[in-house]
Structures are given as structure tokens and as C-alpha cells.
C-alpha positions in Angstrom: 19.2 -69.8 -35.4 19.1 -66.0 -36.1 15.4 -66.1 -36.3 15.2 -67.9 -32.9 17.4 -65.3 -31.3 15.3 -62.6 -32.8 12.2 -64.3 -31.5 13.6 -64.4 -28.0 14.1 -60.6 -28.0 10.7 -59.9 -29.5 8.4 -58.0 -27.0 11.2 -57.4 -24.5 11.7 -53.8 -23.3 15.3 -52.5 -23.7 17.1 -51.9 -20.4 17.5 -48.2 -21.2 13.7 -47.9 -21.5 13.2 -49.8 -18.3 15.6 -47.5 -16.5 13.9 -44.4 -17.9 10.5 -45.7 -16.8 11.7 -46.6 -13.3 13.3 -43.1 -13.1 10.1 -41.5 -14.2 8.1 -43.6 -11.7 10.4 -42.4 -8.8 10.1 -38.8 -10.0 6.3 -39.1 -10.0 6.4 -40.6 -6.5 8.6 -37.8 -5.1 6.5 -35.2 -6.8 3.3 -36.6 -5.3 4.7 -36.9 -1.8 6.3 -33.5 -1.8 3.1 -32.0 -3.1 1.1 -33.5 -0.2 3.6 -32.5 2.4 3.9 -28.9 1.4 0.2 -28.4 0.5 -0.7 -26.7 3.9 2.1 -24.3 3.5 1.3 -23.6 -0.1 -2.2 -22.6 1.0 -0.8 -20.5 3.9 1.7 -18.8 1.6 -1.1 -18.1 -0.9 -3.5 -16.7 1.6 -1.0 -14.6 3.5 0.4 -13.4 0.2 -3.0 -11.9 -0.6 -2.8 -10.2 2.8 0.6 -8.8 2.1 -0.7 -7.1 -1.1 -4.2 -6.2 0.2 -3.9 -5.9 4.0 -6.8 -3.4 4.5 -9.2 -5.5 2.4 -8.3 -8.7 4.2 -8.5 -7.2 7.7 -11.9 -5.7 6.9 -13.2 -9.3 6.7 -12.5 -9.9 10.4 -14.6 -8.5 13.3 -13.6 -5.0 14.4 -11.3 -4.9 17.4 -11.7 -1.2 18.0 -12.0 -0.2 21.7 -12.6 3.2 23.1 -10.2 4.1 25.9 -12.0 7.3 26.8 -13.3 5.7 30.0 -9.7 5.5 31.3 -9.6 9.2 31.9 -12.0 8.6 34.8 -9.6 6.1 36.4 -7.5 7.4 39.3 -5.0 5.1 41.1 -5.4 4.9 44.9 -1.6 5.3 45.3 0.9 7.0 43.0 2.2 4.8 40.2 6.0 4.4 40.5 8.7 2.1 39.1 8.3 -0.1 42.2 4.5 -0.4 41.4 5.4 -1.5 37.9 7.9 -4.1 39.1 5.3 -5.5 41.6 2.8 -5.8 38.8 5.3 -7.4 36.5 6.2 -10.0 39.2 2.7 -11.3 39.1 2.8 -11.7 35.3 5.0 -14.5 34.1 6.4 -14.8 37.7 9.0 -17.3 36.7 10.6 -14.9 34.3 13.1 -12.2 35.3 12.7 -8.6 34.2 14.9 -7.8 31.2 14.2 -4.1 31.1 12.1 -1.3 32.6 11.7 2.1 31.1 9.2 5.0 30.9 7.5 6.4 27.8 4.1 7.4 26.4 1.9 4.5 25.5 -1.5 5.1 23.9 -1.1 8.8 24.7 -0.3 8.4 28.4 3.0 8.3 30.3 3.6 4.7 31.3 6.0 2.3 32.7 7.0 -0.5 30.3 8.4 -3.8 31.7 10.0 -6.3 29.3 10.1 -10.0 30.1 10.7 -13.0 27.9 7.0 -13.6 27.5 6.2 -10.1 26.4 5.5 -6.6 27.7 3.7 -5.2 30.7 2.5 -1.6 30.3 1.3 0.3 33.4 -0.3 3.7 32.8 0.9 6.3 35.3 -2.1 8.7 35.4 -4.8 6.0 35.4 -3.4 2.8 36.9 -4.8 0.6 34.2 -2.4 -1.8 32.5 -1.8 -3.9 29.4 -0.2 -7.3 28.9 1.2 -7.7 25.4 2.7 -10.7 23.5 3.7 -10.7 19.9 0.2 -11.6 18.8 -2.2 -10.6 21.7 -2.9 -7.6 23.9 -5.1 -7.7 27.0 -6.3 -4.5 28.7 -7.0 -4.5 32.4 -8.6 -1.9 34.8 -6.7 -0.8 37.9 -8.5 -3.5 39.9 -7.4 -6.2 37.5 -10.6 -6.6 35.6 -10.2 -7.7 31.9 -11.7 -4.9 29.8 -10.6 -5.9 26.3 -8.4 -8.3 24.3 -7.0 -7.9 20.8 -5.4 -10.3 18.3 -2.8 -8.7 16.0 -3.9 -10.3 12.8 -1.4 -8.4 10.7 1.5 -9.9 12.7 0.0 -13.4 12.5 -0.2 -13.2 8.7 3.2 -11.6 8.3 4.9 -14.2 10.4 3.1 -17.1 8.7 4.2 -15.7 5.3 7.8 -15.1 6.3 8.5 -18.1 8.5 5.8 -20.6 7.8 5.0 -20.9 11.5 4.1 -18.8 14.6 6.2 -18.0 17.6 9.6 -17.5 16.0 11.3 -20.2 18.0 12.2 -22.1 14.9 13.3 -19.0 13.0 12.8 -19.4 9.2 13.3 -23.2 9.4 9.9 -24.1 8.1 9.9 -21.4 5.4 13.3 -22.6 4.2 12.1 -26.2 4.1 9.0 -25.2 2.2 11.2 -23.2 -0.3 13.5 -26.2 -0.9 10.4 -28.5 -1.2 8.9 -26.1 -3.8 12.2 -26.3 -5.8 12.0 -30.1 -5.7 8.3 -29.9 -6.6 9.1 -27.7 -9.6 12.0 -29.8 -10.8 10.1 -33.1 -10.6 7.0 -31.5 -12.2 9.2 -30.2 -15.0 10.9 -33.6 -15.5 7.5 -35.4 -15.8 6.4 -32.9 -18.4 9.6 -32.9 -20.4 10.6 -36.6 -20.5 7.6 -38.0 -22.5 8.0 -35.1 -25.0 11.7 -35.6 -25.3 11.1 -39.3 -26.0 8.6 -38.5 -28.7 11.0 -36.0 -30.3 13.8 -38.6 -30.3 11.6 -41.2 -32.0 10.6 -38.7 -34.7 14.1 -37.8 -35.3 
């Protein structure tokens, strides 16, 4: 009878071992899915991290955005530039947005009116009449008659924001970066568990 009972249990996996195998299977699944989900941000963090440490070297890989503004000295507005002129210009840029602030200061070496709106900044040069439209990542330069002369992308800000927030625009704050940070913790813990569990089992069998 004892032999029969022993025979019935032969080849069966103990429940504790089954539970451990199921747990390890779940850990592997979580590790794999988390890895796939955060892969784009891991690459972004790696690339932008290189920029943070070697900004000049990274920016040198991109086409030069230098632009000579010496020609602006030949520009002369047909009428004097006043605060009213600046507000009229601003009303044509992001017309559905109210003016938050207007002030006067030097910009690019020239006295200018600066008008702040939600979408960005409008800068009107007082002595020349040319103007700039600036957002967080772009700047467009226009002649007094409205012709586009130059545009510039602020790569440094793009890389910095991607590294700090994991996204562009700032509308979500640090949400994505925080989610990626949590996911990296889960990724590390599940990876550590997968590495340790088989070794712990072997150690227990030997001891």
C-alpha cells in the first residue's frame, strides 16, 4: 500500500515548486512587457544624457544655424516703432490669445518691445522694425515687411526637456519621466528577481 502511494506521487511537482515557477513566469512576463514599453524612453534618456555631458560635441553634429543680422542695420521703419505698434503686431500673432505682458528691453543688441502671449514671445526691434516670433523650441525672424528671413530650432532645449520630462511641450509636467522612473525600478527589481531565484534554488539544494 505504501509503495502504491509512493508510486502515485512519483514524478509530481510539489506545490511549492509549482508556485515558484508560476511566480517566476509572471516576473518574466512583467519584465518583458515593461522593457518593451519603456524602450523608447530608455533610448531617449541615453541619447539626451550624452548631450547633457557633451553638449558642444553633440550640437556640432547638426547643421549650423548661425545667421548674420548685420543687414538689419540697413532696415529703417516707415513709421516710429511704439508700444501700440508692438501690440498691433502681437494681435496678428496667435490672435485668439490675450497679451500677458509687454515690456521694453534690449534684444540681440537692439532696444525692442517684447510681448508675451501663451504661445510664446513676439519681439519687435525699435530701430529697425524687424521682428522675431519665439516659442520654447523655435524662433522665426522676419523683415519689417513680414518676409521670413531665418528660422532656428533650439536643439539644446529639446534635448534638455526630453531628458528631464520624457516629452516635449511641458503640458504634462514630469508625468512621463516619473512613469519611466517607476517602470525602471520595476524593470530592475524583476530583472534582479529572475537572476537571483534560480541561484537561490541551487544554493538551497546544495545546502
